[in-house]
N, C-alpha and C positions, 0 to 999 in steps of 0.2 A: 846386614850381610850384602855383599855386592851382587850375588847371584840368586838370592831368594829372600823371602820374608816370612815371618810368623805372625799370625793373629790369634790371640786367645780371646775368645768372645763367649758371652753368655747369651743364649737365646731366651728372651723374656716374653715373647709373643709368638703365636703360631700364624699370625697374619701374613708374615713374610718368612721364607725359609732362610736359614743361615747360608746354605749353599747358594741360593739365589743372590744374596747380598754379596758374597765373595765373587761370584761370577760377574755381577754388575760392577763391582769395584775394579776388578782386574781388566775388564773390557773398557771401562771408562778411562782408566789410567793408560792403557795401551793406545787408545784413540788420541788421548791428549799428547802423549809423547810422540806418536807418529806425526801428528799435525805440527807440533812445535819444531821437530827436527826434519820435517819434510821427508818422511820415510814411510814404509808400509810393512806389514807383516807382524808376526807375533813377537812379544817381548819375553814371555815366560815359556820355558820348555817343559814338556811333560804335563802330566795331570796334577791337579791340585790334590794334596793329601789332607785327610781330616781324621780326627780321632774324637770319639764321643767320650766325655769324662763325667761320670756321675759318682765318683768316689773321692772323698776329700784327700786321702793319701795320694792317689794318682794325680790329683790336681797339683799338689806340691811338686811332684817330680816333673810333670810337664812344664811347670813354671820354671823350675831350675834348669831344665834342658834348654828352654828358649833363652833365658837370661844369660846362660853361660856359653851359648853357641859361639859368640865372637871370641871368647877365651879359648875354647877348644880348637877353633880354626886359626888361632894365632894372630888375630887382629889387635887384641889388647891383652894385658896380663891379668886384669881384674874386671869383672862384669861392670863395676861402677864406672869404668873408664869409657864404656861404649855410649856414644851420644844418641844413637838411633833406636833406643828402646825407652821404656818407662822405668828402667832400673834406678836411675838417678832420683826420680820422684819417689819411688818406693823406699829408697835408702835415706831420704830426707836431704839430698844434695841439691835438688832442683825442685821448684814448686809449680808444676803444671797440673791441670785438671782434665787431661785427656782421658785418663782411666780412673776408675773408682779405687784409688789406692788403699783407702781404709778397709774396703771390702776384702782386698787381697791380704792385707796385714792381719785381719781377723783370723784367717786360716792358720796363721802362725802364732797367734795370741799376742805377740808384740813385734814391733819393728826390729828390735835387737835380735830376736830369734829368727826372723826372716833373713836378716843380713847374715847371721851365722850359718844358716842352712844353705844359702846360695853360695857363700864364699868357702864353705868346707869342701876341699878337694877330695878328702877321704870318704866323704859321704856319697855313696854310689847307689843308683837306682836298681831296684829288683824288677822293675817294669821294663817292657819293651816299649819305650816312648814313641819311637817312629819305626 
């Protein structure tokens, strides 16, 4: 997305907080862009939003929301056309190992069911995702 990004992450240790990681990530990115383009100031407006997810069903809806966001906003017609997420990896179109794709696919039992769930426009969330 040109004006925001989504990160879906699992915290596996309490040595470092997830909010600390996101803060460090956005601060480092901002400093890098400001240095590269000889500018100053913030890149991201507003506060970072976060949701805690400890329900497998909710996990699926958050994932669908993130992967279909470019479709909803009119940048592509199908989630699999968006190059700037791991949807192509999850759908088997591209082979990157940035994310633990098999772990995500396990929530849907099969890759086919994941694809069907993400691409089904009639399938709407009962959750308030954001």
